CHARMM internal coordinates of N, CA and C (Angstrom, degrees):
IC EDIT
DIST 1 N 1 CA 1.4583
DIST 1 CA 1 C 1.5309
ANGL 1 N 1 CA 1 C 108.84
DIST 1 C 2 N 1.3138
ANGL 1 CA 1 C 2 N 116.31
DIHE 1 N 1 CA 1 C 2 N 131.70
DIST 2 N 2 CA 1.4597
ANGL 1 C 2 N 2 CA 121.30
DIHE 1 CA 1 C 2 N 2 CA 176.67
DIST 2 CA 2 C 1.5187
ANGL 2 N 2 CA 2 C 109.60
DIHE 1 C 2 N 2 CA 2 C -76.65
DIST 2 C 3 N 1.3314
ANGL 2 CA 2 C 3 N 115.33
DIHE 2 N 2 CA 2 C 3 N 146.98
DIST 3 N 3 CA 1.4649
ANGL 2 C 3 N 3 CA 120.60
DIHE 2 CA 2 C 3 N 3 CA 174.85
DIST 3 CA 3 C 1.5093
ANGL 3 N 3 CA 3 C 108.89
DIHE 2 C 3 N 3 CA 3 C -117.71
DIST 3 C 4 N 1.3168
ANGL 3 CA 3 C 4 N 114.81
DIHE 3 N 3 CA 3 C 4 N 133.17
DIST 4 N 4 CA 1.4564
ANGL 3 C 4 N 4 CA 120.18
DIHE 3 CA 3 C 4 N 4 CA 174.26
DIST 4 CA 4 C 1.5160
ANGL 4 N 4 CA 4 C 106.84
DIHE 3 C 4 N 4 CA 4 C -115.67
DIST 4 C 5 N 1.3160
ANGL 4 CA 4 C 5 N 116.65
DIHE 4 N 4 CA 4 C 5 N 131.11
DIST 5 N 5 CA 1.4547
ANGL 4 C 5 N 5 CA 120.26
DIHE 4 CA 4 C 5 N 5 CA -178.01
DIST 5 CA 5 C 1.5278
ANGL 5 N 5 CA 5 C 110.37
DIHE 4 C 5 N 5 CA 5 C -95.34
DIST 5 C 6 N 1.3154
ANGL 5 CA 5 C 6 N 115.44
DIHE 5 N 5 CA 5 C 6 N 135.18
DIST 6 N 6 CA 1.4590
ANGL 5 C 6 N 6 CA 123.26
DIHE 5 CA 5 C 6 N 6 CA 177.76
DIST 6 CA 6 C 1.5266
ANGL 6 N 6 CA 6 C 107.34
DIHE 5 C 6 N 6 CA 6 C -118.73
DIST 6 C 7 N 1.3107
ANGL 6 CA 6 C 7 N 116.80
DIHE 6 N 6 CA 6 C 7 N 121.36
DIST 7 N 7 CA 1.4646
ANGL 6 C 7 N 7 CA 121.22
DIHE 6 CA 6 C 7 N 7 CA -178.16
DIST 7 CA 7 C 1.5256
ANGL 7 N 7 CA 7 C 110.11
DIHE 6 C 7 N 7 CA 7 C -91.72
DIST 7 C 8 N 1.3273
ANGL 7 CA 7 C 8 N 115.15
DIHE 7 N 7 CA 7 C 8 N 131.25
DIST 8 N 8 CA 1.4605
ANGL 7 C 8 N 8 CA 120.03
DIHE 7 CA 7 C 8 N 8 CA 173.33
DIST 8 CA 8 C 1.5252
ANGL 8 N 8 CA 8 C 107.96
DIHE 7 C 8 N 8 CA 8 C -117.02
DIST 8 C 9 N 1.3212
ANGL 8 CA 8 C 9 N 116.26
DIHE 8 N 8 CA 8 C 9 N 153.28
DIST 9 N 9 CA 1.4673
ANGL 8 C 9 N 9 CA 120.68
DIHE 8 CA 8 C 9 N 9 CA -177.47
DIST 9 CA 9 C 1.5207
ANGL 9 N 9 CA 9 C 111.69
DIHE 8 C 9 N 9 CA 9 C -113.19
DIST 9 C 10 N 1.3287
ANGL 9 CA 9 C 10 N 116.28
DIHE 9 N 9 CA 9 C 10 N 8.66
DIST 10 N 10 CA 1.4619
ANGL 9 C 10 N 10 CA 121.49
DIHE 9 CA 9 C 10 N 10 CA 178.95
DIST 10 CA 10 C 1.5289
ANGL 10 N 10 CA 10 C 108.42
DIHE 9 C 10 N 10 CA 10 C -114.24
DIST 10 C 11 N 1.3319
ANGL 10 CA 10 C 11 N 116.52
DIHE 10 N 10 CA 10 C 11 N 172.91
DIST 11 N 11 CA 1.4599
ANGL 10 C 11 N 11 CA 120.71
DIHE 10 CA 10 C 11 N 11 CA -179.86
DIST 11 CA 11 C 1.5262
ANGL 11 N 11 CA 11 C 111.27
DIHE 10 C 11 N 11 CA 11 C -63.48
DIST 11 C 12 N 1.3242
ANGL 11 CA 11 C 12 N 116.18
DIHE 11 N 11 CA 11 C 12 N -36.91
DIST 12 N 12 CA 1.4601
ANGL 11 C 12 N 12 CA 120.93
DIHE 11 CA 11 C 12 N 12 CA -179.59
DIST 12 CA 12 C 1.5232
ANGL 12 N 12 CA 12 C 108.94
DIHE 11 C 12 N 12 CA 12 C -154.58
DIST 12 C 13 N 1.3436
ANGL 12 CA 12 C 13 N 114.67
DIHE 12 N 12 CA 12 C 13 N 168.38
DIST 13 N 13 CA 1.4576
ANGL 12 C 13 N 13 CA 122.03
DIHE 12 CA 12 C 13 N 13 CA 172.93
DIST 13 CA 13 C 1.5223
ANGL 13 N 13 CA 13 C 106.49
DIHE 12 C 13 N 13 CA 13 C -138.06
DIST 13 C 14 N 1.3161
ANGL 13 CA 13 C 14 N 116.59
DIHE 13 N 13 CA 13 C 14 N 138.55
DIST 14 N 14 CA 1.4679
ANGL 13 C 14 N 14 CA 119.76
DIHE 13 CA 13 C 14 N 14 CA 179.86
DIST 14 CA 14 C 1.5295
ANGL 14 N 14 CA 14 C 109.39
DIHE 13 C 14 N 14 CA 14 C -73.66
DIST 14 C 15 N 1.3242
ANGL 14 CA 14 C 15 N 114.76
DIHE 14 N 14 CA 14 C 15 N 149.03
DIST 15 N 15 CA 1.4631
ANGL 14 C 15 N 15 CA 121.08
DIHE 14 CA 14 C 15 N 15 CA -174.47
DIST 15 CA 15 C 1.5171
ANGL 15 N 15 CA 15 C 112.68
DIHE 14 C 15 N 15 CA 15 C -54.69
DIST 15 C 16 N 1.3395
ANGL 15 CA 15 C 16 N 118.30
DIHE 15 N 15 CA 15 C 16 N -46.99
DIST 16 N 16 CA 1.4684
ANGL 15 C 16 N 16 CA 118.78
DIHE 15 CA 15 C 16 N 16 CA -177.75
DIST 16 CA 16 C 1.5257
ANGL 16 N 16 CA 16 C 111.28
DIHE 15 C 16 N 16 CA 16 C -63.78
DIST 16 C 17 N 1.3190
ANGL 16 CA 16 C 17 N 116.81
DIHE 16 N 16 CA 16 C 17 N -38.44
DIST 17 N 17 CA 1.4695
ANGL 16 C 17 N 17 CA 120.45
DIHE 16 CA 16 C 17 N 17 CA 177.82
DIST 17 CA 17 C 1.5272
ANGL 17 N 17 CA 17 C 110.66
DIHE 16 C 17 N 17 CA 17 C -67.79
DIST 17 C 18 N 1.3209
ANGL 17 CA 17 C 18 N 116.48
DIHE 17 N 17 CA 17 C 18 N -38.19
DIST 18 N 18 CA 1.4599
ANGL 17 C 18 N 18 CA 120.16
DIHE 17 CA 17 C 18 N 18 CA 178.90
DIST 18 CA 18 C 1.5260
ANGL 18 N 18 CA 18 C 111.55
DIHE 17 C 18 N 18 CA 18 C -62.41
DIST 18 C 19 N 1.3230
ANGL 18 CA 18 C 19 N 116.43
DIHE 18 N 18 CA 18 C 19 N -41.23
DIST 19 N 19 CA 1.4665
ANGL 18 C 19 N 19 CA 119.51
DIHE 18 CA 18 C 19 N 19 CA -179.22
DIST 19 CA 19 C 1.5275
ANGL 19 N 19 CA 19 C 110.79
DIHE 18 C 19 N 19 CA 19 C -61.05
DIST 19 C 20 N 1.3271
ANGL 19 CA 19 C 20 N 116.59
DIHE 19 N 19 CA 19 C 20 N -38.66
DIST 20 N 20 CA 1.4709
ANGL 19 C 20 N 20 CA 120.06
DIHE 19 CA 19 C 20 N 20 CA 177.47
DIST 20 CA 20 C 1.5299
ANGL 20 N 20 CA 20 C 110.19
DIHE 19 C 20 N 20 CA 20 C -72.00
DIST 20 C 21 N 1.3300
ANGL 20 CA 20 C 21 N 117.34
DIHE 20 N 20 CA 20 C 21 N -45.40
DIST 21 N 21 CA 1.4653
ANGL 20 C 21 N 21 CA 123.11
DIHE 20 CA 20 C 21 N 21 CA -177.47
DIST 21 CA 21 C 1.5393
ANGL 21 N 21 CA 21 C 111.54
DIHE 20 C 21 N 21 CA 21 C -59.39
DIST 21 C 22 N 1.3285
ANGL 21 CA 21 C 22 N 115.91
DIHE 21 N 21 CA 21 C 22 N -37.05
DIST 22 N 22 CA 1.4657
ANGL 21 C 22 N 22 CA 120.49
DIHE 21 CA 21 C 22 N 22 CA -177.69
DIST 22 CA 22 C 1.5268
ANGL 22 N 22 CA 22 C 112.79
DIHE 21 C 22 N 22 CA 22 C -88.77
DIST 22 C 23 N 1.3405
ANGL 22 CA 22 C 23 N 116.42
DIHE 22 N 22 CA 22 C 23 N 1.28
DIST 23 N 23 CA 1.4679
ANGL 22 C 23 N 23 CA 122.59
DIHE 22 CA 22 C 23 N 23 CA -178.71
DIST 23 CA 23 C 1.5268
ANGL 23 N 23 CA 23 C 113.54
DIHE 22 C 23 N 23 CA 23 C 64.65
DIST 23 C 24 N 1.3352
ANGL 23 CA 23 C 24 N 116.94
DIHE 23 N 23 CA 23 C 24 N 24.98
DIST 24 N 24 CA 1.4598
ANGL 23 C 24 N 24 CA 119.90
DIHE 23 CA 23 C 24 N 24 CA 174.17
DIST 24 CA 24 C 1.5193
ANGL 24 N 24 CA 24 C 109.74
DIHE 23 C 24 N 24 CA 24 C -73.55
DIST 24 C 25 N 1.3349
ANGL 24 CA 24 C 25 N 116.50
DIHE 24 N 24 CA 24 C 25 N -29.01
DIST 25 N 25 CA 1.4634
ANGL 24 C 25 N 25 CA 122.95
DIHE 24 CA 24 C 25 N 25 CA 175.50
DIST 25 CA 25 C 1.5231
ANGL 25 N 25 CA 25 C 107.95
DIHE 24 C 25 N 25 CA 25 C -134.94
DIST 25 C 26 N 1.3316
ANGL 25 CA 25 C 26 N 115.76
DIHE 25 N 25 CA 25 C 26 N 164.05
DIST 26 N 26 CA 1.4615
ANGL 25 C 26 N 26 CA 119.77
DIHE 25 CA 25 C 26 N 26 CA -176.31
DIST 26 CA 26 C 1.5322
ANGL 26 N 26 CA 26 C 113.76
DIHE 25 C 26 N 26 CA 26 C -93.90
DIST 26 C 27 N 1.3439
ANGL 26 CA 26 C 27 N 117.36
DIHE 26 N 26 CA 26 C 27 N -24.67
DIST 27 N 27 CA 1.4630
ANGL 26 C 27 N 27 CA 118.85
DIHE 26 CA 26 C 27 N 27 CA -175.00
DIST 27 CA 27 C 1.5269
ANGL 27 N 27 CA 27 C 110.58
DIHE 26 C 27 N 27 CA 27 C -146.57
DIST 27 C 28 N 1.3268
ANGL 27 CA 27 C 28 N 114.86
DIHE 27 N 27 CA 27 C 28 N 169.17
DIST 28 N 28 CA 1.4516
ANGL 27 C 28 N 28 CA 120.60
DIHE 27 CA 27 C 28 N 28 CA 176.25
DIST 28 CA 28 C 1.5186
ANGL 28 N 28 CA 28 C 111.95
DIHE 27 C 28 N 28 CA 28 C -62.49
DIST 28 C 29 N 1.3284
ANGL 28 CA 28 C 29 N 115.93
DIHE 28 N 28 CA 28 C 29 N -36.04
DIST 29 N 29 CA 1.4600
ANGL 28 C 29 N 29 CA 120.51
DIHE 28 CA 28 C 29 N 29 CA 177.43
DIST 29 CA 29 C 1.5196
ANGL 29 N 29 CA 29 C 111.63
DIHE 28 C 29 N 29 CA 29 C -63.87
DIST 29 C 30 N 1.3315
ANGL 29 CA 29 C 30 N 115.77
DIHE 29 N 29 CA 29 C 30 N -41.35
DIST 30 N 30 CA 1.4708
ANGL 29 C 30 N 30 CA 120.15
DIHE 29 CA 29 C 30 N 30 CA 176.79
DIST 30 CA 30 C 1.5256
ANGL 30 N 30 CA 30 C 110.08
DIHE 29 C 30 N 30 CA 30 C -62.96
DIST 30 C 31 N 1.3345
ANGL 30 CA 30 C 31 N 116.34
DIHE 30 N 30 CA 30 C 31 N -41.88
DIST 31 N 31 CA 1.4674
ANGL 30 C 31 N 31 CA 121.08
DIHE 30 CA 30 C 31 N 31 CA 179.98
DIST 31 CA 31 C 1.5215
ANGL 31 N 31 CA 31 C 109.85
DIHE 30 C 31 N 31 CA 31 C -61.11
DIST 31 C 32 N 1.3183
ANGL 31 CA 31 C 32 N 116.66
DIHE 31 N 31 CA 31 C 32 N -47.16
DIST 32 N 32 CA 1.4668
ANGL 31 C 32 N 32 CA 121.26
DIHE 31 CA 31 C 32 N 32 CA 179.90
DIST 32 CA 32 C 1.5226
ANGL 32 N 32 CA 32 C 110.15
DIHE 31 C 32 N 32 CA 32 C -57.72
DIST 32 C 33 N 1.3217
ANGL 32 CA 32 C 33 N 116.35
DIHE 32 N 32 CA 32 C 33 N -43.07
DIST 33 N 33 CA 1.4589
ANGL 32 C 33 N 33 CA 121.12
DIHE 32 CA 32 C 33 N 33 CA -178.78
DIST 33 CA 33 C 1.5187
ANGL 33 N 33 CA 33 C 113.30
DIHE 32 C 33 N 33 CA 33 C -63.63
DIST 33 C 34 N 1.3314
ANGL 33 CA 33 C 34 N 117.71
DIHE 33 N 33 CA 33 C 34 N -51.98
DIST 34 N 34 CA 1.4711
ANGL 33 C 34 N 34 CA 119.57
DIHE 33 CA 33 C 34 N 34 CA -176.93
DIST 34 CA 34 C 1.5268
ANGL 34 N 34 CA 34 C 111.42
DIHE 33 C 34 N 34 CA 34 C -67.06
DIST 34 C 35 N 1.3355
ANGL 34 CA 34 C 35 N 117.29
DIHE 34 N 34 CA 34 C 35 N -31.74
DIST 35 N 35 CA 1.4670
ANGL 34 C 35 N 35 CA 120.09
DIHE 34 CA 34 C 35 N 35 CA 178.22
DIST 35 CA 35 C 1.5272
ANGL 35 N 35 CA 35 C 109.46
DIHE 34 C 35 N 35 CA 35 C -69.70
DIST 35 C 36 N 1.3364
ANGL 35 CA 35 C 36 N 117.27
DIHE 35 N 35 CA 35 C 36 N -48.93
DIST 36 N 36 CA 1.4706
ANGL 35 C 36 N 36 CA 120.29
DIHE 35 CA 35 C 36 N 36 CA -177.34
DIST 36 CA 36 C 1.5280
ANGL 36 N 36 CA 36 C 112.06
DIHE 35 C 36 N 36 CA 36 C -66.39
DIST 36 C 37 N 1.3227
ANGL 36 CA 36 C 37 N 117.50
DIHE 36 N 36 CA 36 C 37 N -25.27
DIST 37 N 37 CA 1.4681
ANGL 36 C 37 N 37 CA 121.65
DIHE 36 CA 36 C 37 N 37 CA 178.53
DIST 37 CA 37 C 1.5270
ANGL 37 N 37 CA 37 C 112.05
DIHE 36 C 37 N 37 CA 37 C -80.48
DIST 37 C 38 N 1.3391
ANGL 37 CA 37 C 38 N 117.73
DIHE 37 N 37 CA 37 C 38 N -4.21
DIST 38 N 38 CA 1.4557
ANGL 37 C 38 N 38 CA 121.38
DIHE 37 CA 37 C 38 N 38 CA 179.59
DIST 38 CA 38 C 1.5161
ANGL 38 N 38 CA 38 C 113.92
DIHE 37 C 38 N 38 CA 38 C 75.37
DIST 38 C 39 N 1.3311
ANGL 38 CA 38 C 39 N 116.50
DIHE 38 N 38 CA 38 C 39 N 27.71
DIST 39 N 39 CA 1.4653
ANGL 38 C 39 N 39 CA 120.95
DIHE 38 CA 38 C 39 N 39 CA -176.92
DIST 39 CA 39 C 1.5225
ANGL 39 N 39 CA 39 C 113.42
DIHE 38 C 39 N 39 CA 39 C -92.34
DIST 39 C 40 N 1.3226
ANGL 39 CA 39 C 40 N 117.45
DIHE 39 N 39 CA 39 C 40 N -1.47
DIST 40 N 40 CA 1.4647
ANGL 39 C 40 N 40 CA 121.76
DIHE 39 CA 39 C 40 N 40 CA -177.28
DIST 40 CA 40 C 1.5167
ANGL 40 N 40 CA 40 C 110.17
DIHE 39 C 40 N 40 CA 40 C -110.22
DIST 40 C 41 N 1.3238
ANGL 40 CA 40 C 41 N 115.63
DIHE 40 N 40 CA 40 C 41 N 134.18
DIST 41 N 41 CA 1.4619
ANGL 40 C 41 N 41 CA 121.29
DIHE 40 CA 40 C 41 N 41 CA 173.31
DIST 41 CA 41 C 1.5225
ANGL 41 N 41 CA 41 C 108.34
DIHE 40 C 41 N 41 CA 41 C -113.78
DIST 41 C 42 N 1.3237
ANGL 41 CA 41 C 42 N 115.67
DIHE 41 N 41 CA 41 C 42 N 134.80
DIST 42 N 42 CA 1.4605
ANGL 41 C 42 N 42 CA 122.25
DIHE 41 CA 41 C 42 N 42 CA 173.19
DIST 42 CA 42 C 1.5169
ANGL 42 N 42 CA 42 C 106.14
DIHE 41 C 42 N 42 CA 42 C -116.48
DIST 42 C 43 N 1.3216
ANGL 42 CA 42 C 43 N 115.29
DIHE 42 N 42 CA 42 C 43 N 120.89
DIST 43 N 43 CA 1.4728
ANGL 42 C 43 N 43 CA 121.50
DIHE 42 CA 42 C 43 N 43 CA -177.88
DIST 43 CA 43 C 1.5279
ANGL 43 N 43 CA 43 C 111.52
DIHE 42 C 43 N 43 CA 43 C 52.56
DIST 43 C 44 N 1.3456
ANGL 43 CA 43 C 44 N 115.69
DIHE 43 N 43 CA 43 C 44 N 39.76
DIST 44 N 44 CA 1.4529
ANGL 43 C 44 N 44 CA 121.62
DIHE 43 CA 43 C 44 N 44 CA 174.24
DIST 44 CA 44 C 1.5136
ANGL 44 N 44 CA 44 C 116.23
DIHE 43 C 44 N 44 CA 44 C 86.38
DIST 44 C 45 N 1.3411
ANGL 44 CA 44 C 45 N 117.99
DIHE 44 N 44 CA 44 C 45 N -3.55
DIST 45 N 45 CA 1.4593
ANGL 44 C 45 N 45 CA 121.31
DIHE 44 CA 44 C 45 N 45 CA -179.09
DIST 45 CA 45 C 1.5206
ANGL 45 N 45 CA 45 C 110.86
DIHE 44 C 45 N 45 CA 45 C -118.89
DIST 45 C 46 N 1.3336
ANGL 45 CA 45 C 46 N 116.12
DIHE 45 N 45 CA 45 C 46 N 140.02
DIST 46 N 46 CA 1.4632
ANGL 45 C 46 N 46 CA 120.87
DIHE 45 CA 45 C 46 N 46 CA 178.48
DIST 46 CA 46 C 1.5233
ANGL 46 N 46 CA 46 C 109.18
DIHE 45 C 46 N 46 CA 46 C -58.85
DIST 46 C 47 N 1.3267
ANGL 46 CA 46 C 47 N 116.45
DIHE 46 N 46 CA 46 C 47 N 134.09
DIST 47 N 47 CA 1.4596
ANGL 46 C 47 N 47 CA 121.93
DIHE 46 CA 46 C 47 N 47 CA 179.81
DIST 47 CA 47 C 1.5297
ANGL 47 N 47 CA 47 C 108.97
DIHE 46 C 47 N 47 CA 47 C -126.23
DIST 47 C 48 N 1.3312
ANGL 47 CA 47 C 48 N 116.33
DIHE 47 N 47 CA 47 C 48 N 127.03
DIST 48 N 48 CA 1.4649
ANGL 47 C 48 N 48 CA 120.76
DIHE 47 CA 47 C 48 N 48 CA 179.87
DIST 48 CA 48 C 1.5270
ANGL 48 N 48 CA 48 C 111.53
DIHE 47 C 48 N 48 CA 48 C -115.66
DIST 48 C 49 N 1.3336
ANGL 48 CA 48 C 49 N 117.10
DIHE 48 N 48 CA 48 C 49 N 16.70
DIST 49 N 49 CA 1.4690
ANGL 48 C 49 N 49 CA 121.36
DIHE 48 CA 48 C 49 N 49 CA 179.39
DIST 49 CA 49 C 1.5230
ANGL 49 N 49 CA 49 C 109.59
DIHE 48 C 49 N 49 CA 49 C -100.61
DIST 49 C 50 N 1.3353
ANGL 49 CA 49 C 50 N 116.49
DIHE 49 N 49 CA 49 C 50 N 110.75
DIST 50 N 50 CA 1.4684
ANGL 49 C 50 N 50 CA 120.98
DIHE 49 CA 49 C 50 N 50 CA -179.81
DIST 50 CA 50 C 1.5173
ANGL 50 N 50 CA 50 C 112.07
DIHE 49 C 50 N 50 CA 50 C -58.94
DIST 50 C 51 N 1.3172
ANGL 50 CA 50 C 51 N 117.03
DIHE 50 N 50 CA 50 C 51 N -36.93
DIST 51 N 51 CA 1.4575
ANGL 50 C 51 N 51 CA 121.57
DIHE 50 CA 50 C 51 N 51 CA -175.84
DIST 51 CA 51 C 1.5101
ANGL 51 N 51 CA 51 C 114.46
DIHE 50 C 51 N 51 CA 51 C -90.10
DIST 51 C 52 N 1.3292
ANGL 51 CA 51 C 52 N 117.84
DIHE 51 N 51 CA 51 C 52 N 11.53
DIST 52 N 52 CA 1.4716
ANGL 51 C 52 N 52 CA 121.86
DIHE 51 CA 51 C 52 N 52 CA 179.16
DIST 52 CA 52 C 1.5226
ANGL 52 N 52 CA 52 C 108.96
DIHE 51 C 52 N 52 CA 52 C -53.66
DIST 52 C 53 N 1.3311
ANGL 52 CA 52 C 53 N 116.35
DIHE 52 N 52 CA 52 C 53 N 127.89
DIST 53 N 53 CA 1.4599
ANGL 52 C 53 N 53 CA 120.92
DIHE 52 CA 52 C 53 N 53 CA -179.58
DIST 53 CA 53 C 1.5208
ANGL 53 N 53 CA 53 C 109.37
DIHE 52 C 53 N 53 CA 53 C -84.84
DIST 53 C 54 N 1.3340
ANGL 53 CA 53 C 54 N 115.16
DIHE 53 N 53 CA 53 C 54 N 121.00
DIST 54 N 54 CA 1.4572
ANGL 53 C 54 N 54 CA 121.64
DIHE 53 CA 53 C 54 N 54 CA 177.91
DIST 54 CA 54 C 1.5175
ANGL 54 N 54 CA 54 C 108.66
DIHE 53 C 54 N 54 CA 54 C -100.14
DIST 54 C 55 N 1.3132
ANGL 54 CA 54 C 55 N 115.84
DIHE 54 N 54 CA 54 C 55 N 136.79
DIST 55 N 55 CA 1.4584
ANGL 54 C 55 N 55 CA 121.38
DIHE 54 CA 54 C 55 N 55 CA -179.58
DIST 55 CA 55 C 1.5228
ANGL 55 N 55 CA 55 C 109.64
DIHE 54 C 55 N 55 CA 55 C -124.81
DIST 55 C 56 N 1.3220
ANGL 55 CA 55 C 56 N 116.03
DIHE 55 N 55 CA 55 C 56 N 170.26
DIST 56 N 56 CA 1.4586
ANGL 55 C 56 N 56 CA 121.84
DIHE 55 CA 55 C 56 N 56 CA 179.13
DIST 56 CA 56 C 1.5314
ANGL 56 N 56 CA 56 C 109.16
DIHE 55 C 56 N 56 CA 56 C -51.79
DIST 56 C 57 N 1.3174
ANGL 56 CA 56 C 57 N 115.82
DIHE 56 N 56 CA 56 C 57 N 133.02
DIST 57 N 57 CA 1.4572
ANGL 56 C 57 N 57 CA 122.14
DIHE 56 CA 56 C 57 N 57 CA 179.94
DIST 57 CA 57 C 1.5193
ANGL 57 N 57 CA 57 C 113.83
DIHE 56 C 57 N 57 CA 57 C 98.69
DIST 57 C 58 N 1.3404
ANGL 57 CA 57 C 58 N 117.83
DIHE 57 N 57 CA 57 C 58 N -17.63
DIST 58 N 58 CA 1.4638
ANGL 57 C 58 N 58 CA 120.35
DIHE 57 CA 57 C 58 N 58 CA 177.97
DIST 58 CA 58 C 1.5223
ANGL 58 N 58 CA 58 C 109.98
DIHE 57 C 58 N 58 CA 58 C -70.37
DIST 58 C 59 N 1.3254
ANGL 58 CA 58 C 59 N 115.24
DIHE 58 N 58 CA 58 C 59 N 150.49
DIST 59 N 59 CA 1.4613
ANGL 58 C 59 N 59 CA 121.75
DIHE 58 CA 58 C 59 N 59 CA 179.92
DIST 59 CA 59 C 1.5250
ANGL 59 N 59 CA 59 C 108.71
DIHE 58 C 59 N 59 CA 59 C -122.37
DIST 59 C 60 N 1.3399
ANGL 59 CA 59 C 60 N 115.93
DIHE 59 N 59 CA 59 C 60 N 135.29
DIST 60 N 60 CA 1.4686
ANGL 59 C 60 N 60 CA 121.63
DIHE 59 CA 59 C 60 N 60 CA -176.77
DIST 60 CA 60 C 1.5215
ANGL 60 N 60 CA 60 C 108.72
DIHE 59 C 60 N 60 CA 60 C -125.74
DIST 60 C 61 N 1.3387
ANGL 60 CA 60 C 61 N 115.37
DIHE 60 N 60 CA 60 C 61 N 136.37
DIST 61 N 61 CA 1.4652
ANGL 60 C 61 N 61 CA 121.34
DIHE 60 CA 60 C 61 N 61 CA 179.15
DIST 61 CA 61 C 1.5207
ANGL 61 N 61 CA 61 C 108.12
DIHE 60 C 61 N 61 CA 61 C -136.88
DIST 61 C 62 N 1.3408
ANGL 61 CA 61 C 62 N 116.59
DIHE 61 N 61 CA 61 C 62 N 141.30
DIST 62 N 62 CA 1.4621
ANGL 61 C 62 N 62 CA 121.40
DIHE 61 CA 61 C 62 N 62 CA 175.71
DIST 62 CA 62 C 1.5220
ANGL 62 N 62 CA 62 C 108.08
DIHE 61 C 62 N 62 CA 62 C -106.43
DIST 62 C 63 N 1.3303
ANGL 62 CA 62 C 63 N 115.57
DIHE 62 N 62 CA 62 C 63 N 134.93
DIST 63 N 63 CA 1.4673
ANGL 62 C 63 N 63 CA 121.93
DIHE 62 CA 62 C 63 N 63 CA -177.55
DIST 63 CA 63 C 1.5285
ANGL 63 N 63 CA 63 C 109.49
DIHE 62 C 63 N 63 CA 63 C 49.80
DIST 63 C 64 N 1.2823
ANGL 63 CA 63 C 64 N 117.01
DIHE 63 N 63 CA 63 C 64 N -139.68
DIST 64 N 64 CA 1.4688
ANGL 63 C 64 N 64 CA 121.56
DIHE 63 CA 63 C 64 N 64 CA 177.14
DIST 64 CA 64 C 1.5295
ANGL 64 N 64 CA 64 C 109.18
DIHE 63 C 64 N 64 CA 64 C -110.09
DIST 64 C 65 N 1.3269
ANGL 64 CA 64 C 65 N 116.04
DIHE 64 N 64 CA 64 C 65 N 37.49
DIST 65 N 65 CA 1.4610
ANGL 64 C 65 N 65 CA 121.76
DIHE 64 CA 64 C 65 N 65 CA -177.46
DIST 65 CA 65 C 1.5207
ANGL 65 N 65 CA 65 C 111.32
DIHE 64 C 65 N 65 CA 65 C -61.27
DIST 65 C 66 N 1.3094
ANGL 65 CA 65 C 66 N 115.50
DIHE 65 N 65 CA 65 C 66 N 157.40
DIST 66 N 66 CA 1.4589
ANGL 65 C 66 N 66 CA 121.18
DIHE 65 CA 65 C 66 N 66 CA 178.91
DIST 66 CA 66 C 1.5203
ANGL 66 N 66 CA 66 C 111.94
DIHE 65 C 66 N 66 CA 66 C -85.27
DIST 66 C 67 N 1.3170
ANGL 66 CA 66 C 67 N 117.53
DIHE 66 N 66 CA 66 C 67 N 4.49
DIST 67 N 67 CA 1.4636
ANGL 66 C 67 N 67 CA 120.95
DIHE 66 CA 66 C 67 N 67 CA 179.60
DIST 67 CA 67 C 1.5232
ANGL 67 N 67 CA 67 C 108.89
DIHE 66 C 67 N 67 CA 67 C -117.33
DIST 67 C 68 N 1.3116
ANGL 67 CA 67 C 68 N 114.51
DIHE 67 N 67 CA 67 C 68 N 132.45
DIST 68 N 68 CA 1.4650
ANGL 67 C 68 N 68 CA 121.10
DIHE 67 CA 67 C 68 N 68 CA 176.28
DIST 68 CA 68 C 1.5182
ANGL 68 N 68 CA 68 C 106.38
DIHE 67 C 68 N 68 CA 68 C -118.14
DIST 68 C 69 N 1.3215
ANGL 68 CA 68 C 69 N 116.47
DIHE 68 N 68 CA 68 C 69 N 136.69
DIST 69 N 69 CA 1.4585
ANGL 68 C 69 N 69 CA 121.46
DIHE 68 CA 68 C 69 N 69 CA -179.86
DIST 69 CA 69 C 1.5189
ANGL 69 N 69 CA 69 C 108.44
DIHE 68 C 69 N 69 CA 69 C -100.99
DIST 69 C 70 N 1.3316
ANGL 69 CA 69 C 70 N 116.20
DIHE 69 N 69 CA 69 C 70 N 127.84
DIST 70 N 70 CA 1.4538
ANGL 69 C 70 N 70 CA 121.53
DIHE 69 CA 69 C 70 N 70 CA 178.59
DIST 70 CA 70 C 1.5159
ANGL 70 N 70 CA 70 C 108.34
DIHE 69 C 70 N 70 CA 70 C -113.27
DIST 70 C 71 N 1.3196
ANGL 70 CA 70 C 71 N 115.82
DIHE 70 N 70 CA 70 C 71 N 133.34
DIST 71 N 71 CA 1.4625
ANGL 70 C 71 N 71 CA 121.25
DIHE 70 CA 70 C 71 N 71 CA -179.28
DIST 71 CA 71 C 1.5176
ANGL 71 N 71 CA 71 C 108.46
DIHE 70 C 71 N 71 CA 71 C -86.62
DIST 71 C 72 N 1.3242
ANGL 71 CA 71 C 72 N 114.96
DIHE 71 N 71 CA 71 C 72 N 128.00
DIST 72 N 72 CA 1.4734
ANGL 71 C 72 N 72 CA 120.28
DIHE 71 CA 71 C 72 N 72 CA 178.71
DIST 72 CA 72 C 1.5157
ANGL 72 N 72 CA 72 C 110.19
DIHE 71 C 72 N 72 CA 72 C -124.72
END
COOR INIT
IC SEED 1 N 1 CA 1 C
IC BUILD
């Protein structure tokens, strides 16, 4: 699985904002949809909380994609 690193400059970023920031989705509505459908994994576990706080070291994956995003 390929890893792509996304750098944040704040203490955390919320999951829905991260999905837009990393270009995994195009809009907030898209983010809400993929999260509520259970298509997002955070650190290997399905996450359905839009406001989940992601911090440095967390890993995010959409569906069973071959790319995993790591927050640095």
